[in-house]
One Martini backbone bead per residue (centre of mass of N, CA, C, O) as a GRO file, in nm:
protein
  145
    1MET     BB    1  -2.832   3.284  -2.577
    2GLU     BB    2  -2.602   3.064  -2.689
    3SER     BB    3  -2.343   2.900  -2.586
    4ARG     BB    4  -2.044   2.789  -2.641
    5ARG     BB    5  -1.955   2.453  -2.762
    6ASP     BB    6  -1.769   2.147  -2.718
    7PHE     BB    7  -1.757   1.821  -2.885
    8PHE     BB    8  -1.607   1.506  -2.790
    9CYS     BB    9  -1.567   1.214  -3.000
   10GLN     BB   10  -1.556   0.839  -3.101
   11ARG     BB   11  -1.775   0.716  -3.295
   12LYS     BB   12  -1.623   0.586  -3.531
   13TYR     BB   13  -1.442   0.404  -3.358
   14ALA     BB   14  -1.670   0.252  -3.216
   15LEU     BB   15  -1.808   0.144  -3.478
   16ASP     BB   16  -1.562  -0.016  -3.576
   17ILE     BB   17  -1.551  -0.214  -3.339
   18ILE     BB   18  -1.838  -0.325  -3.371
   19ASN     BB   19  -1.797  -0.427  -3.660
   20GLU     BB   20  -1.550  -0.618  -3.611
   21ALA     BB   21  -1.732  -0.792  -3.400
   22GLY     BB   22  -2.028  -0.826  -3.530
   23LEU     BB   23  -2.244  -0.602  -3.354
   24LEU     BB   24  -2.451  -0.410  -3.507
   25GLY     BB   25  -2.725  -0.602  -3.442
   26ALA     BB   26  -2.695  -0.587  -3.149
   27LYS     BB   27  -2.760  -0.572  -2.823
   28PRO     BB   28  -2.738  -0.358  -2.587
   29SER     BB   29  -2.568  -0.262  -2.289
   30GLY     BB   30  -2.567  -0.123  -1.955
   31PHE     BB   31  -2.298  -0.296  -1.902
   32PRO     BB   32  -1.966  -0.392  -1.938
   33ILE     BB   33  -1.959  -0.546  -1.648
   34GLU     BB   34  -1.965  -0.736  -1.397
   35GLN     BB   35  -1.975  -0.727  -1.079
   36ASN     BB   36  -1.696  -0.877  -0.949
   37HIS     BB   37  -1.531  -0.964  -1.191
   38HIS     BB   38  -1.301  -1.236  -1.254
   39LEU     BB   39  -1.000  -1.285  -1.403
   40ALA     BB   40  -0.769  -1.468  -1.523
   41LEU     BB   41  -0.452  -1.506  -1.545
   42ALA     BB   42  -0.234  -1.510  -1.813
   43GLU     BB   43   0.033  -1.631  -1.636
   44SER     BB   44  -0.078  -1.885  -1.565
   45VAL     BB   45  -0.082  -2.209  -1.518
   46VAL     BB   46  -0.112  -2.459  -1.762
   47LEU     BB   47  -0.244  -2.787  -1.765
   48ALA     BB   48  -0.427  -2.750  -2.027
   49VAL     BB   49  -0.558  -2.678  -2.326
   50LEU     BB   50  -0.854  -2.656  -2.234
   51GLU     BB   51  -0.806  -2.449  -2.009
   52LYS     BB   52  -0.697  -2.229  -2.192
   53TYR     BB   53  -0.948  -2.198  -2.366
   54ARG     BB   54  -1.146  -2.117  -2.140
   55ARG     BB   55  -0.998  -1.860  -2.059
   56LEU     BB   56  -1.014  -1.720  -2.337
   57GLU     BB   57  -1.322  -1.731  -2.358
   58ALA     BB   58  -1.380  -1.550  -2.113
   59HIS     BB   59  -1.234  -1.301  -2.223
   60TRP     BB   60  -1.404  -1.275  -2.481
   61GLU     BB   61  -1.679  -1.232  -2.341
   62VAL     BB   62  -1.597  -0.969  -2.201
   63ALA     BB   63  -1.525  -0.811  -2.455
   64LEU     BB   64  -1.811  -0.831  -2.579
   65SER     BB   65  -1.959  -0.683  -2.345
   66VAL     BB   66  -1.816  -0.414  -2.397
   67VAL     BB   67  -1.925  -0.378  -2.687
   68HIS     BB   68  -2.223  -0.376  -2.609
   69TYR     BB   69  -2.197  -0.119  -2.443
   70LEU     BB   70  -2.087   0.064  -2.671
   71LYS     BB   71  -2.343   0.041  -2.852
   72GLY     BB   72  -2.528   0.221  -2.653
   73SER     BB   73  -2.272   0.467  -2.667
   74PRO     BB   74  -2.094   0.593  -2.925
   75GLY     BB   75  -2.150   0.924  -2.860
   76GLN     BB   76  -1.983   0.961  -2.636
   77GLY     BB   77  -1.842   1.243  -2.442
   78ILE     BB   78  -1.701   1.572  -2.436
   79LEU     BB   79  -1.800   1.873  -2.270
   80LEU     BB   80  -1.725   2.214  -2.369
   81ARG     BB   81  -1.761   2.518  -2.226
   82ALA     BB   82  -1.702   2.857  -2.264
   83ASN     BB   83  -1.817   2.952  -1.958
   84CYS     BB   84  -1.615   2.784  -1.814
   85ASP     BB   85  -1.388   2.668  -1.601
   86LEU     BB   86  -1.037   2.622  -1.724
   87ARG     BB   87  -0.930   2.450  -1.507
   88LEU     BB   88  -0.689   2.229  -1.383
   89TYR     BB   89  -0.762   1.903  -1.255
   90GLY     BB   90  -0.602   1.679  -1.011
   91TYR     BB   91  -0.617   1.328  -0.929
   92TYR     BB   92  -0.503   1.093  -0.673
   93ASP     BB   93  -0.449   0.736  -0.598
   94SER     BB   94  -0.447   0.457  -0.365
   95ASN     BB   95  -0.439   0.086  -0.315
   96TRP     BB   96  -0.338  -0.109  -0.073
   97GLY     BB   97  -0.297  -0.432  -0.155
   98SER     BB   98  -0.547  -0.519  -0.366
   99CYS     BB   99  -0.410  -0.769  -0.471
  100PRO     BB  100  -0.460  -1.104  -0.390
  101LEU     BB  101  -0.201  -1.230  -0.545
  102THR     BB  102   0.041  -0.981  -0.524
  103GLN     BB  103  -0.008  -0.716  -0.332
  104ARG     BB  104  -0.052  -0.494  -0.516
  105SER     BB  105  -0.102  -0.174  -0.597
  106LEU     BB  106  -0.315   0.084  -0.676
  107THR     BB  107  -0.320   0.338  -0.932
  108GLY     BB  108  -0.448   0.680  -0.990
  109TYR     BB  109  -0.617   0.909  -1.223
  110PHE     BB  110  -0.779   1.247  -1.252
  111VAL     BB  111  -0.878   1.473  -1.518
  112MET     BB  112  -0.981   1.821  -1.534
  113LEU     BB  113  -1.164   2.058  -1.743
  114GLY     BB  114  -1.317   2.190  -1.525
  115THR     BB  115  -1.609   1.976  -1.562
  116SER     BB  116  -1.428   1.793  -1.755
  117PRO     BB  117  -1.328   1.496  -1.842
  118ILE     BB  118  -0.994   1.394  -1.997
  119SER     BB  119  -0.848   1.195  -1.779
  120TRP     BB  120  -0.776   0.837  -1.706
  121LYS     BB  121  -0.623   0.597  -1.463
  122THR     BB  122  -0.543   0.248  -1.395
  123LYS     BB  123  -0.276   0.084  -1.200
  124LYS     BB  124  -0.039  -0.134  -1.132
  125GLN     BB  125   0.212  -0.162  -0.941
  126HIS     BB  126   0.553  -0.273  -0.956
  127ILE     BB  127   0.535  -0.291  -0.648
  128VAL     BB  128   0.555  -0.388  -0.309
  129SER     BB  129   0.410  -0.243  -0.057
  130ARG     BB  130   0.455  -0.189   0.304
  131SER     BB  131   0.258   0.065   0.278
  132SER     BB  132   0.041   0.323   0.233
  133VAL     BB  133   0.258   0.539   0.203
  134GLU     BB  134   0.420   0.403  -0.021
  135ALA     BB  135   0.184   0.391  -0.220
  136GLU     BB  136   0.149   0.700  -0.237
  137TYR     BB  137   0.434   0.769  -0.340
  138CYS     BB  138   0.410   0.601  -0.597
  139SER     BB  139   0.168   0.759  -0.706
  140ILE     BB  140   0.306   1.028  -0.733
  141CYS     BB  141   0.530   0.938  -0.927
  142TYR     BB  142   0.346   0.825  -1.151
  143ASN     BB  143   0.157   1.100  -1.184
  144CYS     BB  144   0.414   1.318  -1.227
  145VAL     BB  145   0.548   1.201  -1.509
   0.00000   0.00000   0.00000
């Protein structure tokens, strides 16, 4: 006897994005972005129009590579089994001073319902923490609100 399970995905939404980008016939990619790839800051000083165009072009290429990755797995989703433990688990963490330009810390959270991930996010903190403890306290405040 097969146990009941529910599968949630956004296949139609993913296919709409792929279609809008004009990549329905394109080859899918195994990775969304190259490891250790760094994008230029959007608010950096632009010295010339050509430099601004190159920066935007690089961002566009990265966005297209993410869509190529999405094309390889538009039906990915979250599987919830009826017989699994449906307790809610939440984890959070911070990375003190991880941004090399602003020295701001990263904070993030990961929430699971049983064994299925249901929500996650990483974001730069709004302030520059003076210690790893302060970065952790900011992470707690950010993730508990």
